[in-house]
N, C-alpha and C positions, 0 to 999 in steps of 0.2 A: 504494499499500499504505500503510494507516494505521498509525502507530507508537502504541504504548502510551505513556502518560506516562513520560517519562524524565529524569532529572537527568544531564546529560553534563558531566563535569569535564575541561577541556583544561588540563593541567598540564605543568610542566617548567621547566627553568632558563631565564633570560632568553636570547633569541636562538636557542631551540631549534625554533621553528617552530609553536608552539601557537596563536597568535593568527591567523596566515594559514589554518591548518587549521580553526580555530573558525569563522572567516568563511566558509570554503567550505561547511562542514556546516550553518552557519545559513542560508545562501542556499537550499541544496538543501532542506532540511527546513522551512524558512519558520518557525524559532523564534528567540527572541531571544537575543543574547550579552550577558551581564553580565560586564564586564570590570573587574578590579580597579584596574588602572592609571587608567582613565578616571574611576571613582568617586573614587579617591584624589586626582586632579588637582583635582576640584571641591572636595573637602574642604580641600586646600591653598590653593586660590585664594580661598576664603571664610573662611580662617584658623580652620577648625574641627578641623583635625588636621594633624600634621606629615606631610611627603610619605613618610616612611619608617615610619609607624605601621601597624598591622594593621587599622585601623578600616575600610578598604575591603572587607575579608573579611567582616565583620560585616554590612555593607550588602548586598553581592551574595548572601550566604547567606540573607538576610531576603527580598530580592527573589525568590530561587528558591523559598523556602517559599510565598510569595504565588502564584506561577505554578503550582507542583505543587498547591496548595490549590484552584486553579481547573480542575485536570485538565489543565493545559498543560505542555508540556516546555520546557526551557531548557537554556542552556549557560553554564558558569561558566569564565571565562578568566583564569587567575592562576598563579603559580608553585606554590602549595601545597607548600612546602618541608617542612612538619612534619605529623605525624599529627593534631593537634589539629583543624585546619579540614577535613581530609579525613574524619575521623570525624563531625564535625558535618554535613557534606554528605550522608554516607551515612545518618545518623540522620533527616535532614529527609526523605529519599527514602522511608525506611521508614516514617515517620509518615504519609505521603500515599499509601502503597501504590504507590510509583512505582518504576520501574526505576533503577538506579544504574549509571553507566558511566563509567569514567575512561579517558583517553587521555594517556599521558605521552609528550611530544615532547622528542627530544634530537638532538644532532649528534654522531656517532662520531668525527669528526676535528677536533682542536682547532684546526689551522691554519685550516681553512675556517670553523669556527665563529667564531673570533676576528676573521676578515676580515668575516663577515656582522654581527658586533656592530658594526663601524664604519660599515656601509653599510646597515643595515636600514631598512624602511619604519616611519616614524613614524605609527601609527595614530590616536594621541591628540594633538589639537592642544594645544600648550603644556605637554606632558609631555616631559621629556628622559629617554629610555630609560637604563637602567644601562649602565655599561661593563664591559669585560673583568675589571677589577680586582674588580668586585662579584661576577662569576660565580666567580672564584677564591676569594673570601671565602665564597660561599654554598656552594661544594662542601664545605666543612668541616662544615656542619651539615644539609645536604639529606638527609633520610631517604628510604631506598629504597621504592619502590612495591611490590616483591615481586610477588605474583601479583594484585594489586589493580587493574591497568591493562594496557591494550594498550600496547606500547612501539612508538613510531614514530620511525625515524631519518630526520632531515631532510637526510641525504645523497642520499636519494631526493627527487624533486621533489614538490611539493605535489599535482600531478596524479597521481603514482604513489601517493601515500600515501592520497589522499582516498577512492578505492573501497574500500581495506581498512578505513580508519576507519569509513566509512558502513556497510559490512557488519557490523562489530563492534558498532556502536551500535544497528542494527536488531535484533541477535540478543541484546542485553543481557537481563539478568534482574534479579530483585529480590535483591540481595545486600548483605552487609554489609561495610564496610571493616574489614580486619584490621590493626591497628597494627603498625608495624615492630618487630621483635625484633632488635637488634643482634647481630651475630655477628662474631667474630674474622675478620679478612681479607677482609671484604666491602667492595667499592668502592661509591661512591654511585650509579654507574649500573647496578650489577647488579640483575637482576630476580628 
């Protein structure tokens, strides 16, 4: 089954399972993954940007624009904590009449999540993944995705989440990201 040109955003807090799921989807659909951490590592290694800068987002978004302009789908793998880059991704998809599909990966159990942060796979050689302290800090400003994404709890195995994510991606439509509107009492993980 051929898939229409789609921009897939795999987002979520560090250690939430987004990269593992992005890689599974990439293999199945035969489309590239542009990972912010990989790009950021190259920028850092060549003294072009600090490891904590947002420059990697600009590059992966530009790479996505090129792919979509060619009529090809791709996956962006990054935390996407704020509305700005989510909105830019959505606008790129709209510009190229591509579908926009976001999958938000998270872990609903803090003890399990914290343990995974210590033992997780290092997909990017030479890049030290952030730690639990960074997750705690990021929780303070990570904006909710609301109805803009499919929520995937990594308490389920990647093999359990994969068919759900794949079905969601294949049924994606042309949509616009709707920025977060803060409300009293909303926690960062609420959808």
